[in-house]
N, C-alpha and C positions, 0 to 999 in steps of 0.2 A: 761308423767310420767309413770315410771315402775309400771307394775301391782304386786300386792302382788302374793303370789305362789297359794293361792287360786283362785284369779282372772283368773291366767293364766290357771290354769289346768280346771276350768270351761269353759274357752274360747277354750281350746284343745278340749274338749267334743262338743263344739258347732260347730267347725270346722269339727270334725268327724261326727257330725249329718247330714252335708251337702252331705254326700254320701248315705243316707238313700234312700231306692227305695219304701217304704211304701206310699201309696195314702193318709192316714189317719193322719199321724204324723212323724216327723223327730226326731230321737233320736241317740245320740252319746253317748258312754260311754268310759272312759279312766280309766286306772288302773295305780295308783302310789304307788311305794314302795320305801321307804327311799329317797323320795323327787325326784325320776325319773320316768318318764312315761314308763311302762313296757309293756303295751297292749293297744289296744284299738278295738272297735267295733261299728257297726250301724246296724239299723234294714234293713235287707235285705233277700232274698231267699238264701237257701243253695247254696254253690258253684256248678257252672255248671247248675243251672236251672233259667228260665226266671223270672225276677223281675216283680212285680206288675205293675211298671211303664212302663215296656215293654208289659205287657199284656193289660194295659189300664184299668183294673178292679180289684175291691176289693172282693174277694169272701164272706168275712164277710157282707160287704155293700149289696152285691147281695142277701145275705139270710137274710137281715135285722136283724143280729146279734149285739145285743146293745154292744156298748162299754164297754171293761172291761170283756168280756164273751165270752167263746168258742174259746180260744186262738189256739187249736188244729187244727182248721178250716183255720188258717192263713197260707200262704205261707212263711211267713217271720220268721226268727230267730230274738229275741230281741237282742237290742244292749249290754244289760248286758251280755247276754249268749254268744255272739260273742266275747267280750273281754275277758271273761274267758276262751273259747275255743281257740281264739288266743294265749293265753298265754300257755295254753296246747299244742298246736301244735308245738310251738317253744321252748318247754321245760323251759319256765319261771314260777317260783314259785310265786304265788300272795298271800301267807299266810302273813298275818300281813299287807297286802296293803290296800289302800284306793280306792274308785270308785268315780268318778266325772261323774255325767249324766246331758245331756242337752237335752231338749225337746222344740219342736214346733208343735203345731196343725195345720193341713191344712184343715180339714172338722169337721163335727160334732163330737162330742165325750166328755167325761168326762175329767176333769182336770187330769194331770199325777202327782199325789201327793205321790206316793210310787210305788216300785216296784212291779209287778204282782206276785202271789204265786208261779209260777215256778221260777220266778227270785230270789224271796226271798230265796228258798231253795238253789239255786246254789251260791248265795253271801255267805250264811251261811255257806255251805260245802266247800266253795273255800277258807275260812279262813280269807274273807275281814274283817276288823274292824270298817269301817266306810263308810257311802255314804253320799255323797252331790248332791242334785239335784236342778236343775233350770228348771223351765218352762216358756219359754217366756210370758212375760205379767203377770205372776203370782207371782214369787219370788223363794227363795231358802229355801231349807229343809236340816236339818242334822239328819243322823240318826247312832247311834253307834251300835255295834253289839248286844247289848241287847235289843235295840229298835227294831230291825230287827227280833230278835225271838219273842218278845212280839206281833208284828204285824202279824207274822206268825201264831203263836198260835190263836190269834184273828179271823183271817180269817178263819182257819180251825174249830173253834167251831162255827162260823155263819154258814158255810157250812154243818156243822154236827148238826145244829138246836139246839146247846146249849147256844147259845146268844140270 
């Protein structure tokens, strides 16, 4: 049976996640604009640098950094960031596009229920209008642009001790 476009694009994100080189989690992201995939990205080290899978170690795990914290210590670039960066590298506008994200956990960690603060900022500034996320074994979530902005405000207020 032919999948719906929604199912197809989530499957494309799942296939993209297979390229991930993070030891904690595989994540793939695809950006769709006008019904066409215009960019994709997966979790991996910057171009030309060794990946965690090649190193055989995760610096954040070695330092016992809890999941969801201290992303600056991670060698990897997030899938969402790579999808946006890859579009920019090829001169493709993603304004008005949608992002589909698939995640699979390999090790301990919190469920991936929303993009991190850094990715939220990039998704909002890139002009994406919706994000559809699916984590293996957990389910699918949909966020419109106003949801993303609300989440970012909340996360920043928590960090600033206002909540």
